[in-house]
C-alpha positions in Angstrom: 8.4 0.4 8.5 4.7 1.3 8.3 3.8 -1.4 5.8 5.3 -4.2 7.9 2.8 -7.1 8.3 0.1 -5.5 6.2 -1.3 -8.0 3.7 -3.6 -8.2 0.7 -5.3 -11.6 0.0 -6.6 -12.3 -3.5 -10.3 -12.9 -3.4 -10.7 -11.2 0.0 -11.8 -7.5 0.3 -9.7 -5.0 2.2 -6.3 -5.3 3.9 -5.2 -7.6 6.7 -2.7 -7.4 9.5 -0.4 -10.4 10.1 -1.1 -11.8 13.6 0.9 -15.0 13.7 2.4 -17.7 11.4 1.6 -21.4 11.5 3.0 -24.4 9.6 0.6 -24.2 6.7 -1.2 -21.0 7.3 -1.0 -17.5 8.8 -3.6 -15.9 11.1 -4.6 -12.5 9.8 -6.9 -9.8 11.2 -9.0 -7.6 8.9 -8.3 -3.9 9.2 -11.9 -3.3 8.2 -13.9 -5.3 10.8 -11.2 -6.7 13.1 -12.2 -10.3 12.6 -9.4 -12.9 12.6 -9.2 -15.7 10.1 -6.6 -18.2 8.8 -5.1 -17.6 5.4 -3.7 -20.8 3.9 -0.6 -21.3 1.7 -2.9 -21.8 -1.3 -4.1 -18.3 -1.0 -2.3 -15.6 -3.0 -1.1 -13.4 -0.2 0.9 -10.2 -1.0 2.6 -8.0 1.5 2.2 -4.4 0.7 6.0 -4.0 1.0 6.5 -6.2 -2.0 3.9 -4.5 -4.2 5.1 -2.1 -6.9 3.6 -0.1 -9.7 4.9 -0.1 -13.2 6.4 3.1 -14.6 8.0 3.8 -18.0 11.5 3.2 -16.5 11.2 1.0 -13.4 8.9 -0.4 -10.8 8.1 2.0 -7.9 7.4 0.5 -4.5 3.9 1.1 -3.2 5.4 2.6 -0.1 6.8 5.5 -2.1 3.5 6.0 -3.8 1.7 6.1 -0.4 4.3 8.7 0.8 3.8 10.8 -2.3 0.0 10.6 -1.8 0.3 11.5 1.9 2.4 14.6 1.1 0.3 15.7 -1.9 -3.0 15.4 -0.1 -1.7 16.5 3.3 -2.6 13.2 5.0 -6.2 13.4 3.9 -8.2 10.5 2.3 -8.5 10.5 -1.5 -11.3 10.1 -4.0 -14.2 10.1 -1.6 -17.1 11.2 -3.8 -18.0 8.3 -6.2 -15.1 8.8 -8.6 -15.2 7.6 -12.2 -12.4 6.0 -14.1 -11.0 9.4 -15.3 -10.8 10.5 -11.7 -8.7 7.5 -10.8 -6.4 8.1 -13.8 -6.0 11.7 -12.9 -5.2 10.7 -9.3 -2.5 8.4 -10.4 -1.0 11.0 -12.7 -0.8 13.4 -9.8 1.0 10.9 -7.4 3.0 9.0 -10.1 3.2 11.0 -13.3 5.2 8.5 -15.3 3.2 5.4 -14.5 2.8 2.9 -17.3 -0.7 3.5 -18.7 -0.7 0.3 -20.6 0.2 -2.1 -17.8 -1.5 -0.3 -14.8 -5.3 -0.7 -15.1 -8.0 1.4 -13.4 -8.7 -1.6 -11.2 -5.1 -1.4 -9.9 -5.5 2.3 -9.2 -8.7 1.7 -7.4 -6.9 -0.8 -5.1 -4.1 1.7 -4.4 -6.6 4.5 -3.5 -8.7 2.1 -1.4 -5.7 0.7 0.4 -4.3 4.2 1.0 -7.6 5.3 2.5 -7.7 2.2 4.7 -4.2 2.9 6.0 -5.1 6.5 6.7 -8.3 5.4 8.6 -6.3 3.1 10.8 -3.5 5.6 11.3 -0.9 3.3 9.8 0.4 6.0 7.5 1.1 9.1 9.6 3.6 12.0 9.5 5.5 10.2 12.3 5.6 6.8 10.5 6.9 8.5 7.3 9.6 10.3 9.2 10.6 7.1 10.9 10.7 5.4 7.5 12.9 8.1 6.1 15.4 7.9 9.0 15.6 4.1 8.6 16.3 4.5 4.9 19.0 7.1 5.6 20.7 4.6 8.0 20.6 1.9 5.4 22.2 4.2 2.8 24.9 5.2 5.4 25.7 1.5 6.0 25.9 0.7 2.3 28.4 3.6 1.6 30.7 2.5 4.4 
C-alpha cells in the first residue's frame, strides 16, 4: 500500500514518514527536508490511509482520490502556477465530481493537492505502486467472496 506509514501532523507543514514507535511517541521523518523528530501522543496525527473526503453519498478514501488524480494528470504534479480558490474547486470537480461542496473547504482541497504533489515528488505514488495496490485489493475481494 503506497500510503502505508505516511502521516499528517496537525500544526506541522507537509507530510511525514513513520520511522519507529515508542511508548508515548513516534519518530517521524519529514518528506520535505528529511529531518527526524518525535511526534507525541498529544499531537493530532492522521495516517493518510485513514483520511477520506466527503461526497454527496459516502466518504471516499484519499487513496482513491490520489489514484484518480494520477490517472487524470498522467502522473504529473497539479496546480503549479499560483492557483486561486476557483482553480482548486475546479481541480476537485475533475478528480471527484460529487464531492460535498458544503463540507469540503478550499483549505482541504489545497492540502489534497499539496499532499499529492509531495507524494509525486518522492515517488511514493507511481504507476507501479498503483498496480500493486490494485492487485492487493483484488486479492482481498477474492478472499471475501470465498
